[in-house]
C-alpha positions as CSV (number, residue, x, y, z in Angstrom):
1,M,-28.3,20.5,-25.1
2,A,-25.3,18.5,-26.2
3,I,-21.9,20.1,-25.5
4,K,-19.9,20.8,-28.7
5,L,-16.2,21.1,-29.3
6,T,-16.7,24.9,-30.0
7,D,-18.2,25.2,-26.5
8,V,-15.1,23.8,-25.0
9,A,-12.9,26.1,-27.1
10,K,-14.9,29.2,-25.9
11,K,-14.7,28.0,-22.3
12,A,-10.9,27.5,-22.5
13,G,-10.3,30.7,-24.5
14,V,-8.7,28.8,-27.4
15,S,-9.5,27.9,-30.9
16,P,-11.5,24.7,-31.8
17,T,-8.4,23.5,-33.7
18,T,-6.4,23.7,-30.4
19,V,-9.1,21.7,-28.6
20,S,-9.0,19.1,-31.4
21,R,-5.2,18.9,-31.1
22,V,-5.4,18.3,-27.3
23,I,-8.0,15.5,-27.8
24,N,-6.0,13.8,-30.5
25,N,-2.6,14.5,-28.8
26,Y,-1.4,16.1,-32.0
27,G,1.0,19.0,-32.5
28,S,3.1,21.1,-30.2
29,L,1.2,22.7,-27.3
30,S,2.2,24.1,-24.0
31,Q,1.2,22.3,-20.8
32,K,-0.7,25.4,-19.7
33,T,-2.9,25.2,-22.8
34,I,-3.4,21.4,-22.5
35,D,-4.5,21.9,-18.8
36,K,-6.9,24.7,-19.7
37,V,-8.6,22.5,-22.4
38,N,-8.8,19.5,-20.1
39,A,-10.3,21.6,-17.3
40,A,-12.9,23.0,-19.7
41,M,-13.9,19.6,-20.9
42,K,-14.2,18.3,-17.4
43,E,-16.3,21.3,-16.3
44,L,-18.6,21.0,-19.3
45,N,-18.6,17.2,-19.1
46,Y,-17.6,17.0,-22.8
47,Q,-17.1,13.6,-24.2
48,P,-15.1,13.3,-27.4
49,N,-16.9,11.4,-30.2
50,S,-15.1,8.0,-30.5
51,L,-16.9,7.2,-33.8
52,A,-15.9,10.5,-35.3
53,R,-12.3,9.8,-34.3
54,S,-12.5,6.4,-36.1
55,L,-13.8,8.0,-39.3
56,Q,-10.8,10.2,-39.3
57,G,-8.6,7.1,-39.1
58,K,-7.8,7.4,-35.4
59,N,-8.2,4.8,-32.7
60,T,-11.4,5.0,-30.6
61,Q,-9.6,3.8,-27.5
62,L,-12.4,1.4,-27.1
63,V,-12.0,-2.4,-26.5
64,G,-14.8,-5.0,-26.6
65,L,-14.9,-7.7,-23.9
66,I,-17.1,-10.7,-24.7
67,F,-17.5,-13.2,-21.9
68,P,-20.3,-15.6,-20.8
69,T,-21.4,-13.9,-17.6
70,V,-19.8,-11.6,-15.0
71,A,-22.1,-13.3,-12.4
72,H,-19.6,-16.2,-12.4
73,P,-16.8,-15.4,-9.9
74,F,-14.1,-16.5,-12.4
75,F,-15.2,-14.3,-15.3
76,G,-16.2,-11.5,-13.0
77,E,-12.7,-11.3,-11.6
78,L,-11.0,-11.7,-15.0
79,V,-13.1,-8.9,-16.5
80,E,-12.3,-6.7,-13.5
81,H,-8.6,-7.2,-14.1
82,L,-8.9,-6.6,-17.8
83,E,-11.0,-3.4,-17.4
84,S,-8.5,-2.0,-14.9
85,K,-5.5,-2.8,-17.0
86,L,-7.1,-1.3,-20.1
87,F,-8.2,1.8,-18.3
88,E,-4.6,2.4,-17.0
89,L,-3.5,2.3,-20.6
90,G,-6.0,4.8,-21.8
91,Y,-8.7,2.4,-23.1
92,R,-12.3,2.1,-22.1
93,S,-14.2,-1.2,-22.2
94,I,-17.5,-2.3,-23.7
95,L,-18.6,-5.4,-21.8
96,C,-20.7,-7.9,-23.7
97,D,-22.4,-10.7,-21.7
98,S,-22.9,-13.5,-24.2
99,A,-24.9,-15.6,-21.7
100,N,-24.1,-18.9,-23.6
101,N,-26.2,-17.6,-26.5
102,K,-24.8,-17.9,-30.0
103,E,-27.1,-15.3,-31.6
104,K,-26.4,-12.8,-28.8
105,E,-22.7,-13.2,-29.3
106,R,-23.1,-12.6,-33.0
107,N,-25.1,-9.5,-32.4
108,Y,-22.4,-8.2,-30.0
109,I,-19.6,-8.8,-32.6
110,N,-21.6,-6.8,-35.2
111,M,-22.3,-4.0,-32.7
112,L,-18.6,-3.8,-31.7
113,T,-17.6,-3.7,-35.3
114,A,-20.1,-1.0,-36.1
115,N,-18.8,1.1,-33.2
116,K,-15.3,0.9,-34.5
117,V,-13.7,-0.6,-31.4
118,D,-9.9,-0.9,-31.6
119,G,-10.0,-4.6,-30.7
120,I,-11.8,-7.5,-28.9
121,I,-10.9,-9.9,-26.1
122,A,-13.3,-12.8,-26.3
123,G,-13.8,-15.6,-23.8
124,A,-17.3,-16.9,-24.4
125,H,-17.8,-20.6,-25.3
126,N,-20.6,-20.6,-27.9
127,L,-20.0,-22.8,-30.9
128,G,-20.2,-22.0,-34.6
129,I,-19.5,-18.3,-34.6
130,K,-18.2,-17.9,-38.2
131,E,-17.9,-14.1,-37.8
132,Y,-14.6,-14.5,-36.0
133,E,-13.1,-16.0,-39.2
134,D,-14.0,-12.9,-41.3
135,I,-13.7,-10.0,-38.8
136,A,-11.0,-7.5,-39.6
137,L,-10.6,-6.3,-36.0
138,P,-7.6,-7.3,-33.8
139,I,-8.8,-10.2,-31.5
140,V,-7.3,-12.2,-28.7
141,S,-9.0,-15.2,-27.2
142,F,-9.2,-16.5,-23.7
143,D,-9.2,-20.3,-23.4
144,R,-11.1,-20.9,-26.6
145,Y,-10.3,-21.6,-30.3
146,L,-12.1,-18.9,-32.4
147,A,-10.3,-19.1,-35.8
148,D,-6.9,-19.6,-37.3
149,G,-4.6,-16.7,-36.6
150,I,-6.3,-15.6,-33.3
151,P,-3.9,-16.3,-30.4
152,I,-5.3,-18.1,-27.4
153,V,-4.3,-17.3,-23.8
154,G,-5.0,-19.8,-21.0
155,S,-3.7,-21.9,-18.2
156,D,-2.0,-25.3,-18.5
157,N,-5.3,-27.2,-18.3
158,F,-3.7,-30.6,-18.8
159,Q,-1.2,-30.0,-16.0
160,G,-4.0,-28.7,-13.8
161,G,-6.2,-31.8,-14.3
162,Y,-3.2,-34.0,-13.7
163,L,-2.2,-32.1,-10.5
164,A,-5.7,-32.2,-9.2
165,T,-6.1,-36.0,-9.7
166,E,-2.6,-36.6,-8.3
167,N,-3.5,-34.6,-5.2
168,L,-6.6,-36.8,-4.6
169,Y,-4.5,-39.9,-5.1
170,L,-1.8,-38.8,-2.7
171,R,-4.4,-38.1,-0.1
172,G,-5.6,-41.7,-0.3
173,A,-8.4,-41.7,-2.9
174,R,-8.5,-44.6,-5.4
175,K,-12.0,-44.4,-6.9
176,I,-11.6,-41.0,-8.4
177,A,-14.4,-39.4,-10.4
178,I,-14.6,-36.2,-12.5
179,L,-17.5,-33.8,-12.9
180,T,-16.9,-31.8,-16.1
181,G,-18.6,-30.0,-19.0
182,S,-19.8,-31.5,-22.2
183,Q,-16.4,-31.3,-24.0
184,E,-18.3,-30.3,-27.2
185,S,-16.4,-27.0,-27.8
186,D,-12.8,-26.6,-29.0
187,S,-11.9,-25.1,-25.6
188,P,-8.5,-25.8,-24.2
189,T,-10.3,-26.4,-20.9
190,N,-11.1,-29.9,-22.2
191,D,-7.5,-30.8,-21.4
192,R,-8.4,-30.8,-17.7
193,M,-10.1,-34.1,-18.3
194,K,-7.2,-35.4,-20.4
195,G,-4.9,-34.6,-17.4
196,Y,-7.3,-36.5,-15.2
197,T,-7.3,-39.6,-17.4
198,E,-3.6,-39.5,-18.0
199,F,-2.8,-39.6,-14.2
200,L,-5.2,-42.4,-13.6
201,A,-3.6,-44.4,-16.5
202,T,-0.2,-44.1,-14.8
203,Q,-1.6,-45.7,-11.7
204,G,-3.7,-48.3,-13.5
205,L,-7.0,-46.8,-12.3
206,E,-10.3,-46.6,-14.2
207,P,-11.8,-43.2,-14.9
208,N,-15.3,-42.3,-13.7
209,V,-16.5,-39.5,-16.0
210,Y,-19.7,-37.5,-15.4
211,Q,-20.4,-34.7,-17.9
212,F,-22.9,-31.8,-17.6
213,H,-24.2,-30.0,-20.7
214,T,-24.0,-26.4,-19.8
215,T,-26.6,-25.0,-22.2
216,A,-29.6,-23.6,-20.2
217,R,-28.5,-25.7,-17.2
218,S,-30.1,-24.7,-13.9
219,T,-28.3,-25.0,-10.7
220,A,-31.2,-27.0,-9.2
221,L,-31.0,-29.6,-12.0
222,K,-27.2,-29.8,-11.5
223,N,-27.7,-30.3,-7.8
224,L,-30.1,-33.2,-8.4
225,D,-27.5,-34.9,-10.7
226,I,-24.7,-34.5,-8.2
227,K,-27.0,-35.9,-5.5
228,R,-27.7,-38.9,-7.6
229,I,-24.1,-39.5,-8.3
230,L,-23.1,-39.2,-4.6
231,E,-25.9,-41.5,-3.6
232,N,-25.4,-44.3,-6.2
233,E,-21.7,-44.3,-7.2
234,D,-18.9,-45.9,-5.3
235,I,-16.3,-43.1,-5.3
236,D,-13.9,-41.7,-2.7
237,G,-12.3,-38.8,-4.7
238,L,-14.0,-36.1,-6.8
239,F,-12.3,-33.7,-9.2
240,C,-14.7,-30.9,-10.3
241,T,-13.4,-28.8,-13.2
242,D,-14.7,-25.6,-11.7
243,D,-15.0,-24.4,-8.1
244,L,-18.7,-23.7,-8.1
245,T,-19.5,-27.3,-9.0
246,A,-17.1,-28.4,-6.3
247,I,-19.0,-26.3,-3.7
248,L,-22.3,-27.8,-4.9
249,A,-20.8,-31.3,-4.4
250,Y,-19.5,-30.3,-0.9
251,N,-23.0,-29.0,0.1
252,Q,-24.6,-32.1,-1.1
253,C,-22.2,-34.2,0.9
254,R,-23.2,-32.3,4.1
255,T,-26.9,-32.9,3.3
256,L,-26.3,-36.6,2.7
257,G,-24.1,-37.1,5.7
258,I,-21.0,-37.9,3.6
259,K,-17.9,-36.7,5.5
260,V,-15.4,-34.6,3.6
261,P,-12.5,-35.4,3.4
262,Q,-12.8,-38.7,5.4
263,D,-15.4,-40.4,3.1
264,L,-15.0,-38.2,0.0
265,K,-12.1,-35.9,-1.0
266,I,-13.1,-33.0,-3.3
267,I,-10.9,-30.6,-5.3
268,G,-12.0,-27.8,-7.6
269,Y,-10.5,-25.6,-10.3
270,D,-10.1,-21.8,-10.7
271,G,-9.0,-20.5,-7.3
272,T,-10.5,-17.0,-7.6
273,K,-10.1,-14.5,-4.8
274,F,-13.9,-14.9,-4.2
275,I,-13.5,-18.6,-3.5
276,Q,-10.4,-18.2,-1.4
277,N,-12.1,-15.5,0.7
278,Y,-15.5,-17.1,1.2
279,F,-14.8,-20.8,0.9
280,P,-11.2,-21.2,2.0
281,Q,-11.6,-24.9,3.0
282,L,-11.8,-25.9,-0.7
283,S,-8.8,-27.5,-2.2
284,T,-8.4,-26.1,-5.8
285,I,-6.2,-25.5,-8.8
286,A,-5.6,-21.8,-9.0
287,Q,-5.3,-20.0,-12.3
288,P,-3.0,-16.9,-12.7
289,M,-5.7,-14.2,-13.0
290,T,-3.5,-11.2,-13.0
291,D,-1.1,-12.7,-15.5
292,F,-4.1,-13.6,-17.8
293,A,-5.1,-9.9,-17.9
294,D,-1.6,-8.6,-18.5
295,I,-0.9,-11.0,-21.4
296,L,-4.4,-10.6,-23.0
297,V,-4.1,-6.9,-23.0
298,D,-0.4,-6.9,-24.1
299,L,-1.2,-9.2,-27.1
300,L,-4.2,-7.1,-28.1
301,L,-2.2,-3.9,-28.1
302,Q,0.5,-5.5,-30.1
303,R,-2.2,-6.5,-32.7
304,I,-3.7,-3.0,-32.6
305,Q,-0.4,-1.2,-33.1
306,N,0.9,-3.7,-35.7
307,P,-1.8,-5.8,-37.3
308,Q,0.7,-7.8,-39.4
309,Q,2.8,-8.9,-36.5
310,E,3.1,-12.7,-36.1
311,L,2.0,-14.0,-32.7
312,E,2.2,-17.4,-31.2
313,A,-1.0,-19.6,-31.5
314,N,-1.1,-20.4,-27.8
315,Y,0.1,-18.8,-24.6
316,V,0.0,-21.4,-21.7
317,L,0.5,-20.2,-18.1
318,P,1.2,-22.4,-15.1
319,V,-1.3,-23.3,-12.4
320,K,-0.8,-24.0,-8.7
321,L,-2.4,-26.2,-6.1
322,I,-4.1,-24.6,-3.1
323,Q,-4.4,-27.2,-0.4
324,G,-7.6,-26.8,1.6
325,R,-9.4,-29.0,4.0
326,T,-11.6,-30.9,1.4
327,T,-8.8,-33.2,0.5
């Protein structure tokens, strides 16, 4: 049987109104009374109704997180930081895995709206989600343009691409290729390739661009494409715009007998703790994960507390080079 507010009141020896005041942090109550009510709620495992709170015009203390997949080390680590930060501030998270599926993302947006969440942090990369233009909820975006008026937080992707390519060059590479995504979205991550081409232009070198379309792309198929490139293209440097692709390339080099870094220098991008712990030999451009979480949460709370507050359109954080043994 569901535990009711009146059950908590009876257990604590107070009135239902007092329990409501403790839950909503309203009115003047002694610490002894607050402790009694909290102890009763804990003992009875009573969960306040967030939707009922929202219908009374109060915050639900719920935040939606929309990301492609937590199976990816980068998004998994970022979501972990976000959830921890939100929990510290009294918010609970609803995680929505969009799985690069536009309809799934739309359904999650509608679900979060129906559940009266206080706000959304979105970092998926599906195209053509018009709901973001009309939704009344506070929203902050990670590394993706959603709609006018929604602030974007991300790293300095241009500088990261420039720095990665420069590192390959300084290590002796001259035929430098890039493995990247399709560049179809309005994601700021596209600037990684712009940084790559800009550095090559300063040295009078020609770009070698290989793009992967991420939709429904299997790792096996990606591996075959990387193998084909390594077997047939004349390159001595490889910039992969994410670390997992860089590891696939490294493993293919070992299979094909290509020596890294003697024959081919490889650098990735993201620099998660997972990669640093389990593949420390990889040179990579590290993104400031903790800073991402802090700023995303801070901006969202500003929007929740003052919806009319003007925020900057873009918040760009610096990256750093982690020099491994693959360059």
